[in-house]
N, C-alpha and C positions, 0 to 999 in steps of 0.2 A: 307244055314244057315250061319250066320255070326259068328265070333269068339266072345266068351263071355269075356269081358274085366275085369269082376269081378272074383276074385279068390274064394270068398265065397258068398253065397246067404243069403237073409233074411230067418231066421228060422234055420240056421245051429247052432249047439252046438259047442262052441269054448272055449279053454283055453287061457287066456290072461295074459300077464305080461308086465308092462310098461318098456320101454327102456329109462331110464333117461339120457343116454349119449348125446342125441341130444337136451335136454331141460335145461334151466337155472332155478335153484331153489334157492331162497334167504335163505332157511333154509336147514338143513341137512335132507337127505332122506335115510332111511334104505333100502339099495339095496340087501336085503337078497334073497336067492333062494325061500323062502317060500311065498313071496309076489306075489300071482297070483289070478286070478278071473276066475270063470266058469260061462258061461252065454250063452244067445241066441242072435244072431244078429237080431236087430229090424229095423235098418235103415242104410243107407250109405250116405255119404256126399262127394261131389266132389268139388275140387277147393275152399276149405274153407281156406282163408288166416289166419284166427284165429287158425287153426290147422296146416295143412301142405299144402303149396301152390303146386298146380299141382299133388296132390295125393288124394287117396280115404281114407276117415276116416270112420270107422264103429262104429255105436252106438250099444252097447251091454247091454242088460238087465241082470245084474248079479244075482246070486242066493241069494244075500243078499237084493235084491229088488231095488238096485240103478242102475241108468243108467250111463255108462262110455263110453268114446270114446277111440278107439285104432286104430293105423295105421296097415296096413296089415302085416308088419313084426313083430308086437307084438302079433300075434295070431296064434294058432295052431288048426286045425280042429279036433274035437273029433268025431262028427257024422254029416253027411249031412242031410238036411231037406228032 
């Protein structure tokens, strides 16, 4: 059996918080500790230049019904699928 290169799997419940340190924003972003999202991983994307080159980006269906994209370092596992 091979090594699983994915830290999280589709269906996992995760707590996510954007890490704006690595992104440029032309407007002010409130970086408060309360800014987080709870959701379920519905897809993963690899080698997407639009997101992060050479890394995995996870698509998360958040509890407010919106789909958001997070890098693996922006997520914490709450419960495995």
